Steps between C-alpha positions, in 0.01 A plus 500: 500500500339270244235601250202285404483407128129589500589854606757532221241384247235736640734801480588424138136440403400824672743698283453289186135380510518293182819319609538125507729444799678184610709514818745223595680478835854408393654415837202425725604789726247766397784730391598368155233488232464483124215681328370451150281795401314540171318830444383706202652803678842360405432526124761723334706531817855379548572219743649756742185714484284191557703405808482857630121484483500180708742643757286815525198277564678352799491842671848503650491148643783381272816482708299527820230234554587340166869414470520360144264482203598342170274654235376377166269751332329518163200633312231251394576317177 
């Protein structure tokens, strides 16, 4: 079951309202995406903690509707 990139972006923005989110479909199959997420919420957090926040935002869809997500996260410069 494929997931729409707009839905991924909406879920992340819902959890991290100030986030700048860019979603790229890596394989054209709706199952393999890359996400670049910049949010002030990430300030002072480790990379693992940042990624955990994004996965939490996806509300259990990771591994189900969304097979793979390559993440790049950071706080604003």
